[in-house]
N, C-alpha and C positions, 0 to 999 in steps of 0.2 A: 752647650746644651743642644744646639742644632746638630752639631757633629755627632753627638751621642745617639740622637734619634735616627739620623741617617744610617749610622753604623748598625744600630739594632735592626733596622729595616733590611739592610743588606744581609745580616746574619740570618734573619727570619726567612728571607727569600732563598738564601743558600740552603737552609735546612729543608725548606719546602721542596726545592728542586731535587735535593738528595732523596727525600722521601718518595717523590713522584717517580724518579728513576728506579729506585729500589722496588717500588710497587710494580712498575712495568716489567722489570726483570722477573719478579716473582710470578706474575701472570703468564709470561712467556714460558717459564719453566713448568708451570702447572699444565698449560695447554700442551706443551711438548710431551710431558709425562703421560698425559691422557692418550696421546696419539701413538706412543711407542707400545708395540705389542711384542712381548718376548717370544722368541721361537722355542726356547727351552729354558728350564731351570734345573740345576743339579742339586740334589739333596743327599745328605747322609742317611743311614738307615733309620736314625731316630728323628728325621724330619728337619734337620738343621741345613740351611742353605750353604752351599759350598761352590767350588768352581772346578773347571776341567783340569787345572794344574794339580789339584789334590788327587784326582784320579791318576794322572801321570806319575806323581810321586809314589803313590801306593803300588802302582803296577810294577815299578822297578824293584820292589822287594818281594814280589809274589813269584811263585813258581808257575802258577796257572792263573790266567785271567779269563773269566767267562763273561763274555759280552752278550747279555740277553737282549734280544731285539724284538720289535714288532716287525715282521717281515716286510711290510709295505710302508715303513716309516722312514722318510728321507733324512731326518735329523740324526737318528742313531746310525744310519749307514755312513753319513758324513763323519760323525765322531769316531766310528770304527776305524776309518781310514786315518784320521788324525792321530788316534791313539797308536795304531800300528806304526805309523811313521815315527812317532815320538819314541816308542819302545825300541824300534830298530836303530835309531840314532844313538842309543846307549848300549844295546845288546848286539847289534850287527848280525852276523850269521848265526848267532846262538838263538835267534828268535824263530819260533815255529808257529805256523798258522794252521788252525783246525777248523773244519767246516761241517756243520750239520747238513748243509745244502748239497754236499757230495756224498754219494754212497760208496761203500767199500769196493765194490766191483769196478769203480771208476778210478781207483788209485793209480793204476798203471798209466791211464790216459792223462791224468792230472800231472803225474811225474814227467811224462814225455813232453808235455807242453811247457812246464816250468823249466825243464832242461833244454828247451829249444829243439827237440827232436821232431816235433810236428808243428805245423803252422796253426794259426788261429782258426782258420776255416775247418781244418780237420778236427781240431779240438771241439769246436762248436757242434759239428755234425756228429761227433762220436759220443758226446755227453748228453745226458738227460738234464739239460739246464733249466733252472727255474725261470718262470716268465719275466722276473725282474733282474735276471742275471746281468744284463748289459749295463744297467744303471747302478745296481747295488753291490754286486759281488765281483764283477769284472775289474773294477779299480783295485781291489784287494789282491786278486789273482795276478794281475799285471804288475803290481808293486812287488809281489813275491818273485815273479819271473825276472824282473829287472834287477833284483837284489839277490837272486839265487837262494831264496828261502824255501825250506821244506814246507809243503802243504799237505795236510792230512784229510782224506775223505773218511770221516769218522762214523757216518751213519750206516745203519743196516738198510738193505734194499727195501723199498716201501712194500713191494709185493710180498715179501716174507713176513713183514710186520702185519700185513693184511691177512696173510694165511694163518698166522698165530691167532689173530683176532677172531677169525671165522671158525677155525677148526681146532684150536688149542695147540699145545706144545707137541703133542703126539704127531701132528702133521709134519713137523720139522725133522723128525727122525728119518724120514725117507730121503732127505736131501743128500747130495754128494758131499764127501768130506771137504772138497775145495770150496763149496758154498758155505758149509758150516764154519769154515775158517774165517769167513767174512762177517761173522756175527758173534754175539755173546754166547757163552755156553748155554745150551738149551735148558740146563737146570739152574739158571740164574735165580738168585733170591729176590724176594720182593718184601719190603716193609709196607704193608697196606695201611699202617697207622699214620704214615706221613700225610700231612695236610693236603699236599698237591695230589696225591693219589686218591685221597678221600674225595676231593673235588671232582676228579675224573670219574670216579665210580658214581657219584651223584648225577653227573651229566649223562652217563650211560643208562641210568635207571636200573630197575630190578633185574631185567633180563640180560642186558649187555654190559652192565657196569664193570663187572670183574674182568670181562674180556678186554674192555678198553684199558683197564689198568695194566693188564698183562702186556698189551701191545705198546703202551707208553713206556713201561719199565724196560721192555725189550730194546727199545731205541736208546733209552738212557744207559742201560748196561753196555750196549754195543759201543756207544760213543765213548764211555769211560774206558772200555777195554783198549780202544785204539789210541786214545789220548795217553794212557799209561804206556802202551807198547812203543809209542814213538817219542816219548820224552827221553831226554838225555841228561847226564850230569851237567850242571851249570847252564842248561838251556832254560828258556822261558817259552811258554806257549800261550797264545791268545786264541781262544776258541769262540767261534761265532755260532750262536744257537738261539732258537726262540726262547724268550724270557722264561716261559713256563718250565723249561728243562733245567734251569738253574736257580730259580727263585727260592728264597728261604734256605739256600744252601742245600737244597734237596735234589731230586732227580739225578743228573749226572754226578753231582758232587757226593751223593750218598755212596755210590759205587766207587768213586775215586778214593774216598776216605778209607774204604775197606782195603784197598791195595796200597795206598800211600797215606797212612794216617798222620804223618808228620809234614806233609806237603803244605805249603802256604798258598791258599787260594783266595783270589779277589773276585767278587761278583759285582756285575753291573746289570741293572734292570731298566726297562723302559716302560713308562706308564703314560696314559693320557688323562687329562683333567679339563673341566670347563674353566675353573679358576686356578691360577698358577701361583698365587701368593703364599699358599700353604699346602703342604703335602697332605692329601686326604688320608684319613685314619686307616682305611683298608690297604693303603700302599706303604705304610710304615713297615720296616724290618724286612722288606722283600729282598734287599740286597745291600751290599756295603755302600754302593752308590746307586742312586735312582735318578734317571733322566726323565724329567716331567715335561711333556709336550702337549700343546693345546689340542683338544679334540678336533678342532677345525683344520688341523694341519693337512696339507695336500698329501695324498698317498701315491706311491710309485706304481701301483698296479691295482 
């Protein structure tokens, strides 16, 4: 009888100890969970959480990957480099890099640097580099240089997009043929019903809205032109551009589909939100993959 009581007390003490330890672990886990702040969450187009490995897998079966960025967001610039390295590990020299950040008149300078014909100082002094080049795009360009990958300066010169905005397409007729060769055909089409272009028109208001759409579409058409021109059989291209240019498979992709209707394209977009646990309704369907970053994230410039 005495032995049974002692045994029961030991069992009770053992259970109590187990419960206390379990409770302590649970409390630590809850506190830790509260302290952890995610730098990013990746979602599918329909708002399902996924991971970077899913992007890597889909990128391997795409002909064109459009990585839509926020120009000053360090997370998407880091993931751009990670994805480039991952794609290169499988595609090797068949990988091509395209940049909105370089304009077509800079192609020869970009080629010379990639091929080692000019040094970094000459390249930096010769190009109209973006303010955040050294932190955000230099790693990509240098990776291409180290691995002898072709880089495409896909964008139209900003001053000509501005000329179109201010004076219309007629002003482009006076340009030299060599300059016209660095841009989309002046008679490029525009589908003004696209939601992205409707948004641009609303931003411009009654007076300047249509001009803004023309200038935006001019950039999209030019980038698509040089993406198509520089693509090769069995090659893959990853193109870096502001998210607005490829969101909803519009912008650049609308023009790309006209030239290559059977091409497989993968789109990635970047968004910021206050809360990260669920993709906001307005961000659904923006791209095949959506990188969600806290609004409080540090910016590169």
